[in-house]
C-alpha positions as CSV (number, residue, x, y, z in Angstrom):
1,X,3.6,48.8,-8.9
2,X,6.7,46.9,-9.9
3,X,8.9,44.7,-7.8
4,X,11.6,46.5,-5.7
5,X,14.9,46.5,-7.5
6,X,17.1,46.4,-4.4
7,X,15.4,43.5,-2.5
8,X,18.6,41.5,-2.5
9,X,20.4,43.9,-0.1
10,X,17.5,43.8,2.5
11,X,17.6,39.9,2.7
12,X,20.3,38.8,5.0
13,X,20.1,35.1,4.5
14,X,19.9,32.9,1.4
15,X,16.7,31.3,2.8
16,X,15.1,34.8,2.9
17,X,16.1,35.5,-0.7
18,X,14.9,32.0,-1.7
19,X,11.6,32.7,0.0
20,X,11.3,36.0,-1.9
21,X,11.8,34.3,-5.3
22,X,9.3,31.6,-4.4
23,X,6.6,34.0,-3.4
24,X,7.1,36.5,-6.2
25,X,8.0,34.1,-9.0
26,X,10.7,36.5,-10.2
27,X,12.9,34.9,-12.8
28,X,10.9,31.7,-12.7
29,X,11.6,29.5,-15.7
30,X,9.2,26.5,-15.2
31,X,5.7,25.9,-14.2
32,X,3.8,22.9,-12.7
33,X,0.1,22.1,-12.8
34,X,-0.4,20.1,-9.6
35,X,-3.2,17.9,-8.4
36,X,-6.4,16.6,-9.9
37,X,-9.3,18.6,-11.3
38,X,-11.1,20.5,-10.1
39,X,-8.5,21.3,-7.4
40,X,-5.5,21.8,-9.7
41,X,-3.1,24.7,-9.1
42,X,-0.3,26.2,-11.2
43,X,2.9,26.8,-9.3
44,X,6.1,28.4,-10.5
45,X,9.7,27.4,-9.9
46,X,13.3,27.9,-10.8
47,X,15.1,25.0,-12.5
48,X,18.4,25.6,-10.9
49,X,17.0,25.7,-7.4
50,X,15.1,22.5,-8.0
51,X,17.9,20.6,-9.8
52,X,20.5,21.4,-7.1
53,X,18.2,19.8,-4.5
54,X,16.8,16.8,-6.3
55,X,18.4,14.4,-8.8
56,X,14.9,13.8,-10.2
57,X,14.5,17.5,-11.0
58,X,18.0,17.5,-12.4
59,X,17.1,14.7,-14.8
60,X,13.8,16.4,-15.6
61,X,15.4,19.7,-16.6
62,X,19.0,19.0,-17.6
63,X,19.1,15.3,-18.5
64,X,19.3,13.7,-21.9
65,X,15.5,13.6,-22.0
66,X,14.7,17.0,-20.5
67,X,11.1,18.0,-19.9
68,X,9.5,19.8,-22.8
69,X,5.9,20.3,-21.4
70,X,4.9,23.7,-20.0
71,X,3.3,23.6,-17.5
72,X,4.6,20.3,-16.3
73,X,1.7,18.1,-15.0
74,X,2.1,16.6,-11.5
75,X,-1.1,14.6,-11.0
76,X,-0.2,12.3,-8.1
77,X,0.6,15.0,-5.5
78,X,-1.7,17.4,-3.7
79,X,-1.0,21.1,-4.2
80,X,-0.4,21.8,-0.5
81,X,2.2,19.0,-0.3
82,X,4.0,20.3,-3.5
83,X,4.0,23.8,-2.0
84,X,5.6,22.5,1.2
85,X,8.2,20.7,-0.9
86,X,9.0,23.9,-2.8
87,X,9.3,25.8,0.5
88,X,11.7,23.3,1.9
89,X,13.8,23.4,-1.3
90,X,14.0,27.2,-1.3
91,X,14.2,27.9,2.4
92,X,15.2,24.7,4.3
93,X,12.1,25.2,6.3
94,X,9.1,22.8,6.6
95,X,5.9,23.4,8.4
96,X,4.1,20.1,9.0
97,X,0.8,21.4,10.3
98,X,-1.1,18.1,10.2
99,X,-0.7,14.4,10.1
100,X,-2.2,14.2,6.6
101,X,0.2,16.8,5.2
102,X,3.1,14.9,6.7
103,X,2.0,11.7,4.9
104,X,1.5,13.5,1.5
105,X,4.8,15.4,1.8
106,X,6.7,12.2,2.7
107,X,5.4,10.6,-0.4
108,X,6.4,13.7,-2.4
109,X,9.9,13.8,-0.8
110,X,10.5,10.1,-1.7
111,X,9.3,10.7,-5.3
112,X,11.8,13.5,-5.8
113,X,14.5,11.9,-3.7
114,X,15.0,14.3,-0.8
115,X,16.0,12.0,2.0
116,X,16.4,14.7,4.7
117,X,12.9,15.9,4.1
118,X,11.7,12.3,4.4
119,X,13.4,12.1,7.7
120,X,11.7,15.3,8.9
121,X,8.3,13.9,7.9
122,X,8.8,10.6,9.6
123,X,10.1,12.4,12.8
124,X,6.9,14.4,12.8
125,X,4.8,11.3,12.3
126,X,6.5,9.7,15.3
127,X,6.0,12.7,17.5
128,X,2.3,13.0,16.5
129,X,1.4,9.4,17.0
130,X,-1.7,8.7,19.1
131,X,-4.3,5.9,19.3
132,X,-6.4,7.8,16.8
133,X,-3.6,7.9,14.3
134,X,-1.7,4.7,15.0
135,X,-3.4,2.5,12.5
136,X,-3.3,5.1,9.7
137,X,0.4,5.7,10.4
138,X,1.0,1.9,10.4
139,X,-0.6,1.6,7.0
140,X,1.5,4.6,5.7
141,X,4.7,3.1,7.1
142,X,3.9,-0.3,5.6
143,X,3.2,1.3,2.1
144,X,6.4,3.3,2.1
145,X,8.6,0.7,3.8
146,X,9.4,2.6,7.0
147,X,10.0,-0.3,9.4
148,X,11.0,1.8,12.4
149,X,7.7,3.8,12.2
150,X,5.8,0.5,11.7
151,X,7.4,-0.8,14.9
152,X,6.4,2.3,16.9
153,X,2.9,2.2,15.6
154,X,2.5,-1.4,16.6
155,X,3.8,-0.5,20.1
156,X,1.0,2.0,20.5
157,X,-1.5,-0.4,19.1
158,X,-0.3,-3.1,21.6
159,X,0.0,-1.0,24.7
160,X,-3.1,1.2,24.1
161,X,-5.4,-1.3,22.3
162,X,-8.6,-0.2,24.0
163,X,-8.1,3.4,23.0
164,X,-7.3,2.4,19.4
165,X,-10.4,0.3,19.1
166,X,-12.7,3.0,20.6
167,X,-11.6,5.6,18.0
168,X,-14.0,6.2,15.1
169,X,-10.9,6.0,12.8
170,X,-10.8,2.3,13.6
171,X,-13.7,1.8,11.2
172,X,-11.6,3.2,8.4
173,X,-8.6,0.9,8.7
174,X,-7.7,-1.6,6.0
175,X,-8.6,-5.3,6.4
176,X,-4.9,-6.2,6.4
177,X,-4.3,-3.8,9.4
178,X,-7.3,-5.3,11.3
179,X,-5.9,-8.8,10.8
180,X,-2.4,-7.7,11.9
181,X,-3.9,-6.3,15.2
182,X,-5.8,-9.6,15.8
183,X,-2.5,-11.6,15.2
184,X,-0.7,-9.8,18.1
185,X,-0.2,-11.7,21.3
186,X,0.6,-8.5,23.2
187,X,-2.6,-6.5,23.4
188,X,-4.0,-4.3,26.2
189,X,-7.5,-5.8,26.4
190,X,-9.4,-7.3,29.2
191,X,-11.3,-9.8,27.1
192,X,-11.5,-11.1,23.5
193,X,-15.1,-9.7,23.5
194,X,-13.5,-6.3,22.9
195,X,-11.7,-7.6,19.8
196,X,-14.8,-9.3,18.5
197,X,-16.9,-6.2,18.9
198,X,-14.3,-4.2,17.1
199,X,-14.3,-6.6,14.2
200,X,-18.1,-6.5,14.1
201,X,-18.1,-2.7,14.1
202,X,-15.6,-2.5,11.3
203,X,-17.5,-5.1,9.2
204,X,-20.7,-3.0,9.4
205,X,-18.8,0.1,8.3
206,X,-17.2,-1.8,5.4
207,X,-20.6,-3.1,4.3
208,X,-21.9,0.5,4.3
209,X,-19.0,1.5,2.1
210,X,-19.8,-1.3,-0.3
211,X,-23.5,-0.6,-0.2
212,X,-24.2,-4.0,1.3
213,X,-26.7,-4.8,4.1
214,X,-24.8,-4.5,7.4
215,X,-27.4,-6.6,9.1
216,X,-27.0,-9.5,6.7
217,X,-24.7,-12.3,8.0
218,X,-23.4,-13.2,4.5
219,X,-22.6,-9.6,3.7
220,X,-20.7,-9.2,7.0
221,X,-18.7,-12.4,6.5
222,X,-17.9,-11.5,2.9
223,X,-15.9,-8.4,4.0
224,X,-13.9,-9.6,7.0
225,X,-11.6,-12.2,5.3
226,X,-10.3,-14.7,7.9
227,X,-10.6,-12.3,10.9
228,X,-12.8,-14.6,13.0
229,X,-10.1,-17.3,12.9
230,X,-7.9,-14.9,14.9
231,X,-10.3,-14.5,17.8
232,X,-9.6,-16.6,20.8
233,X,-13.1,-17.6,21.7
234,X,-12.0,-20.3,24.1
235,X,-10.7,-17.7,26.5
236,X,-14.3,-16.6,27.2
237,X,-16.7,-17.9,29.8
238,X,-19.9,-19.6,28.5
239,X,-21.9,-16.6,29.7
240,X,-19.6,-14.1,28.0
241,X,-19.9,-15.9,24.7
242,X,-23.6,-16.5,24.9
243,X,-24.4,-12.9,25.7
244,X,-22.0,-11.5,23.2
245,X,-20.6,-13.2,20.1
246,X,-23.2,-16.0,20.3
247,X,-25.9,-13.5,19.4
248,X,-23.9,-11.8,16.6
249,X,-24.8,-12.2,12.9
250,X,-21.1,-12.7,12.3
251,X,-21.4,-16.3,13.5
252,X,-23.7,-18.9,12.1
253,X,-25.8,-21.0,14.5
254,X,-23.7,-24.2,13.9
255,X,-20.5,-22.2,14.5
256,X,-21.9,-20.6,17.7
257,X,-23.1,-23.9,19.0
258,X,-19.7,-25.6,18.4
259,X,-17.8,-22.8,20.0
260,X,-20.0,-22.8,23.1
261,X,-19.7,-26.5,23.5
262,X,-15.9,-26.3,23.4
263,X,-15.9,-23.4,25.9
264,X,-18.2,-25.3,28.3
265,X,-16.2,-28.6,28.2
266,X,-12.6,-29.3,27.2
267,X,-13.7,-32.8,26.4
268,X,-16.4,-31.8,24.0
269,X,-16.8,-34.1,21.1
270,X,-18.0,-31.2,19.0
271,X,-15.0,-29.9,17.1
272,X,-14.3,-26.2,16.7
273,X,-15.4,-24.7,13.3
274,X,-12.7,-25.2,10.7
275,X,-9.8,-22.8,10.9
276,X,-11.0,-21.2,14.2
277,X,-8.4,-20.7,17.0
278,X,-8.2,-23.4,19.6
279,X,-6.0,-21.3,21.9
280,X,-7.1,-21.0,25.5
281,X,-4.4,-18.5,26.5
282,X,-5.1,-14.8,26.8
283,X,-3.1,-12.0,25.2
284,X,0.2,-11.5,26.9
285,X,1.8,-8.2,27.8
286,X,5.4,-8.9,26.7
287,X,6.8,-5.6,25.4
288,X,9.6,-5.8,27.9
289,X,10.6,-9.3,26.8
290,X,10.6,-8.2,23.1
291,X,12.8,-5.3,23.8
292,X,15.3,-7.6,25.5
293,X,15.2,-10.3,22.9
294,X,18.5,-10.9,21.1
295,X,17.9,-10.6,17.3
296,X,19.5,-13.4,15.4
297,X,22.0,-12.7,12.6
298,X,21.0,-13.3,9.0
299,X,21.3,-16.0,7.7
300,X,23.0,-17.8,10.5
301,X,20.4,-17.8,13.3
302,X,21.7,-18.4,16.8
303,X,18.9,-20.9,17.7
304,X,19.8,-21.0,21.4
305,X,18.3,-17.5,21.8
306,X,15.2,-18.6,20.0
307,X,14.7,-21.7,22.0
308,X,15.2,-19.9,25.3
309,X,12.4,-17.4,24.3
310,X,10.1,-20.2,23.2
311,X,10.7,-22.1,26.4
312,X,9.1,-19.2,28.2
313,X,6.4,-18.4,25.7
314,X,6.0,-21.3,23.2
315,X,2.9,-19.7,21.6
316,X,4.4,-16.2,21.0
317,X,4.1,-15.2,17.3
318,X,4.0,-12.0,15.2
319,X,2.9,-11.5,11.6
320,X,6.6,-11.6,10.5
321,X,7.3,-15.2,9.6
322,X,10.8,-16.1,8.2
323,X,11.1,-18.9,5.7
324,X,14.5,-20.2,4.5
325,X,15.8,-23.6,3.6
326,X,17.1,-24.2,7.1
327,X,14.6,-22.6,9.5
328,X,10.9,-22.1,9.6
329,X,9.6,-20.4,12.6
330,X,8.0,-17.2,14.1
331,X,9.8,-14.8,16.3
332,X,9.3,-11.3,17.8
333,X,11.4,-8.9,15.8
334,X,13.0,-5.5,16.5
335,X,13.0,-2.7,14.0
336,X,16.4,-3.8,12.7
337,X,15.2,-7.3,12.0
338,X,12.0,-6.1,10.3
339,X,14.0,-3.7,8.2
340,X,16.2,-6.6,7.0
341,X,13.1,-8.7,6.3
342,X,11.4,-6.0,4.3
343,X,14.4,-5.4,2.0
344,X,15.2,-9.0,1.5
345,X,14.3,-10.4,-2.0
346,X,13.4,-13.7,-0.5
347,X,11.1,-12.0,1.9
348,X,9.5,-10.1,-0.9
349,X,8.8,-13.3,-2.8
350,X,7.4,-14.9,0.4
351,X,5.1,-12.0,1.0
352,X,4.1,-11.9,-2.6
353,X,2.9,-15.5,-2.4
354,X,1.1,-15.2,0.9
355,X,-0.6,-11.8,0.8
356,X,-4.1,-11.9,-0.4
357,X,-3.7,-8.7,-2.5
358,X,-6.7,-7.2,-1.0
359,X,-6.9,-4.0,1.0
360,X,-3.2,-3.9,1.9
361,X,-1.2,-1.4,0.0
362,X,1.8,-3.7,-0.3
363,X,2.9,-4.5,-3.8
364,X,4.2,-7.7,-5.4
365,X,6.3,-8.3,-8.5
366,X,5.2,-10.8,-11.1
367,X,8.0,-12.9,-12.4
368,X,6.1,-14.1,-15.5
369,X,8.3,-12.3,-18.0
370,X,11.5,-13.4,-16.3
371,X,10.3,-17.0,-16.4
372,X,9.7,-16.8,-20.1
373,X,5.9,-16.7,-20.0
374,X,4.4,-14.0,-22.3
375,X,2.0,-11.8,-20.5
376,X,-1.0,-12.8,-22.7
377,X,-0.6,-16.4,-21.5
378,X,-1.8,-15.3,-18.0
379,X,-5.3,-14.2,-19.0
380,X,-6.9,-17.0,-17.0
381,X,-4.2,-17.3,-14.2
382,X,-5.2,-17.7,-10.6
383,X,-3.1,-17.6,-7.4
384,X,-4.2,-19.7,-4.4
385,X,-3.4,-18.1,-1.1
386,X,-4.5,-18.5,2.5
387,X,-7.6,-16.4,2.1
388,X,-8.9,-17.6,-1.3
389,X,-8.2,-17.3,-5.0
390,X,-6.9,-14.2,-6.7
391,X,-7.4,-14.0,-10.5
392,X,-5.5,-12.1,-13.2
393,X,-7.4,-11.0,-16.3
394,X,-4.4,-10.3,-18.5
395,X,-5.1,-8.7,-21.9
396,X,-3.6,-10.1,-25.1
397,X,-1.2,-7.6,-26.8
398,X,-2.3,-7.4,-30.5
399,X,0.3,-4.9,-31.6
400,X,3.5,-4.3,-29.7
401,X,4.9,-0.8,-29.5
402,X,7.0,1.2,-27.1
403,X,7.2,4.8,-25.8
404,X,9.7,7.0,-24.0
405,X,8.4,8.6,-20.9
406,X,10.1,12.0,-20.5
407,X,8.2,13.2,-17.4
408,X,4.7,11.9,-16.7
409,X,3.0,9.2,-18.6
410,X,-0.8,9.0,-18.0
411,X,-2.8,6.0,-19.2
412,X,-6.3,4.8,-18.5
413,X,-8.9,2.4,-19.9
414,X,-12.6,1.8,-19.2
415,X,-14.0,-1.7,-18.7
416,X,-17.1,-3.6,-17.8
417,X,-17.5,-7.2,-16.4
418,X,-20.4,-9.5,-16.8
419,X,-20.1,-10.7,-13.2
420,X,-20.1,-9.1,-9.8
421,X,-16.4,-9.1,-8.7
422,X,-14.1,-7.4,-6.3
423,X,-11.2,-5.5,-7.9
424,X,-7.9,-5.7,-5.9
425,X,-5.5,-3.9,-8.2
426,X,-3.8,-3.9,-11.6
427,X,-0.6,-5.1,-13.3
428,X,1.6,-2.9,-15.4
429,X,4.9,-3.5,-17.2
430,X,8.2,-2.2,-16.0
431,X,10.7,-0.4,-18.3
432,X,12.4,-2.2,-21.1
433,X,15.9,-3.4,-20.3
434,X,17.5,-1.9,-23.4
435,X,16.3,1.6,-22.2
436,X,18.0,1.1,-18.8
437,X,21.4,0.3,-20.3
438,X,21.2,3.2,-22.7
439,X,20.1,5.7,-20.1
440,X,22.9,4.6,-17.8
441,X,25.3,5.8,-20.5
442,X,23.4,9.0,-21.1
443,X,22.6,10.3,-17.7
444,X,23.8,7.8,-15.1
445,X,20.2,7.6,-14.0
446,X,20.0,3.9,-13.5
447,X,22.2,1.2,-12.3
448,X,23.7,-1.4,-14.7
449,X,21.8,-4.2,-12.9
450,X,18.7,-3.5,-14.9
451,X,16.8,-2.4,-11.8
452,X,15.4,0.9,-10.9
453,X,12.9,2.6,-8.5
454,X,9.5,2.8,-10.0
455,X,7.1,5.6,-9.0
456,X,3.4,5.2,-9.9
457,X,0.0,6.4,-8.9
458,X,-3.1,4.3,-9.7
459,X,-6.8,4.8,-9.1
460,X,-10.2,3.3,-10.0
461,X,-13.1,5.6,-11.0
462,X,-16.8,5.0,-11.5
463,X,-18.7,6.1,-14.6
464,X,-19.2,9.6,-13.1
465,X,-15.4,10.0,-12.5
466,X,-15.7,9.6,-8.8
467,X,-12.6,8.0,-7.2
468,X,-13.4,4.7,-5.6
469,X,-9.9,3.7,-4.5
470,X,-6.3,4.5,-5.2
471,X,-2.7,3.9,-4.2
472,X,0.7,5.4,-4.4
473,X,3.5,3.0,-5.4
474,X,7.2,3.3,-5.1
475,X,9.7,0.4,-4.8
476,X,12.7,-1.0,-6.6
477,X,11.8,-3.3,-9.5
478,X,13.5,-5.2,-12.3
479,X,13.1,-4.3,-16.0
480,X,11.1,-6.6,-18.2
481,X,8.6,-7.7,-15.5
482,X,5.0,-7.1,-14.6
483,X,4.4,-5.1,-11.4
484,X,1.3,-5.8,-9.4
485,X,-0.2,-2.6,-7.8
486,X,-2.6,-3.3,-5.0
487,X,-5.2,-0.6,-4.3
488,X,-5.6,0.8,-0.8
489,X,-9.0,-0.8,-0.6
490,X,-10.7,-3.5,-2.7
491,X,-13.7,-2.3,-4.6
492,X,-16.9,-4.2,-5.3
493,X,-17.6,-4.0,-9.0
494,X,-21.2,-4.4,-10.3
495,X,-21.8,-6.4,-13.4
496,X,-22.3,-4.5,-16.7
497,X,-21.5,-1.1,-15.2
498,X,-18.7,1.1,-16.6
499,X,-15.5,1.7,-14.6
500,X,-12.2,3.4,-15.5
501,X,-8.8,2.4,-14.2
502,X,-5.9,4.8,-14.5
503,X,-2.1,4.7,-13.9
504,X,0.3,7.6,-13.9
505,X,4.0,6.7,-14.5
506,X,6.4,9.2,-13.0
507,X,9.7,7.6,-14.0
508,X,11.7,8.7,-17.1
509,X,12.4,5.7,-19.4
510,X,11.1,3.5,-22.2
511,X,8.0,1.4,-21.6
512,X,6.5,-1.4,-23.6
513,X,3.1,-0.2,-24.9
514,X,0.8,-1.9,-27.3
515,X,-2.7,-2.2,-28.7
516,X,-4.5,-4.8,-26.6
517,X,-7.6,-7.0,-27.2
518,X,-10.9,-5.4,-26.4
519,X,-12.4,-8.4,-24.5
520,X,-10.9,-11.2,-22.4
521,X,-12.3,-14.2,-20.6
522,X,-10.8,-14.9,-17.2
523,X,-12.2,-17.9,-15.3
524,X,-16.0,-17.3,-15.6
525,X,-15.8,-13.5,-16.0
526,X,-15.9,-11.7,-19.4
527,X,-14.1,-8.3,-19.4
528,X,-14.8,-5.8,-22.1
529,X,-12.3,-2.9,-22.5
530,X,-13.1,0.3,-24.4
531,X,-10.9,3.1,-25.4
532,X,-12.9,6.3,-25.1
533,X,-12.3,9.8,-26.5
534,X,-10.1,10.7,-23.5
535,X,-7.9,7.6,-23.8
536,X,-5.0,6.7,-26.1
537,X,-5.4,3.2,-27.5
538,X,-1.6,2.7,-27.3
539,X,-1.2,4.0,-23.8
540,X,-4.1,2.0,-22.5
541,X,-2.1,-1.1,-23.3
542,X,0.1,-0.3,-20.3
543,X,-2.7,-1.6,-18.1
544,X,-2.0,-5.2,-18.7
545,X,-4.1,-7.0,-16.1
546,X,-7.1,-6.5,-13.8
547,X,-6.5,-8.3,-10.5
548,X,-9.7,-9.5,-8.8
549,X,-11.5,-12.0,-6.7
550,X,-15.1,-13.2,-6.5
551,X,-15.4,-12.4,-2.7
């Protein structure tokens, strides 16, 4: 039975006609293969519909480097999210049935530059926030630089802390989120015992994920970073501490004894363990004060407002610390101030140098190429930060090449290490500056300042192809640099076992490829890279560095 020939006259609105074309595939002139095997789906579309809604689709179909693949692979988006994207484009309707779909669709909308759909997704996330979802939404907002959503999530975390900590979803949060919660002065708790128990519960869950012994003290301490230094043990009574944290495997006997001595006597000659909090003040409930706080202008800060606030609460801090040549202090921020901080280049540099590069999905930009240092000179580089040492095993480029990405550029490489390490992420090169200037002339796709918005997906697989961790990456970058992509969660790598790291580039442009060395020494670890049958020995050169620690 054929399609009705007079369907147009029965559809009153263009959204109804668009829905018909989307459902039937009539006159479709492009196809997409969406998702990862074995869950891939083939979806049909109409180039003109897609191009009139998205400048990315316009460049894909009608730009100077139009897409030639059929079907077009879209590996970094789930099929359900891409279907929802198409429905919005064809009908102006969006059905956000779940929190997870809203997150996936928001990523998809950002990738294809549909700002009104992004707004719809974030509105849904705001309306659907609850203690169960607050931490997950915070991590999403942090990854995709949505400061207003971050602010709202933190408000829920601070005002309904006990509900947040009791949820099973608490055990799945990233370490960076856990530390952010512990750094808040404004928490709805009755005792620091509740925070300590939440840390211990999370640590046991993390050990189970890493196949470590959750009853072993060293294993527990290895996964929690500097979390214990955020707990205000001195606000507890001797009995509370002795019956609770004092018995926990998270603390060593010398640490427990030193803390108990300091709780029992303010004049104790036994000093607190190094780095541990010496605060005797409980968590304050100061949301009303924060909402009334006058946000200082940037860069001329009206210090009288700050001093007035600190006169009332001299110990009030938040994770957002501002550094500039004239001021160095902590202050409670509103969404407007946080938005300015997140988009400031100086703030990006500050966060790049201070973030551990572990579970947080935030990304940093390496300045090595801009500073005149060739990438291969970084093969034994290390960055010292507040939580330890982060190493970069950067591969030597034996033969330099380049390649034009016309749609999706997929690269991967297998590797082994002769030491047990913890992989935090990878580094990849940004586009070549010459391609940006030429493409500005051809399609007006990029600005003349040699910067553009990079869109990547990266994952780490084991030898069986099971995904261990991943991340979606989108931010404005400069050409001719190395971009550091931090995975959603660090992964414990066992020595001499085979792993595969892959990156999918989604931005049209020319990238510096190359054939890289098959083995590299970094500090005391020997990495061996192997290009398998499924790899391309030129494309695999796009994965320049493995970022890791020994923790």
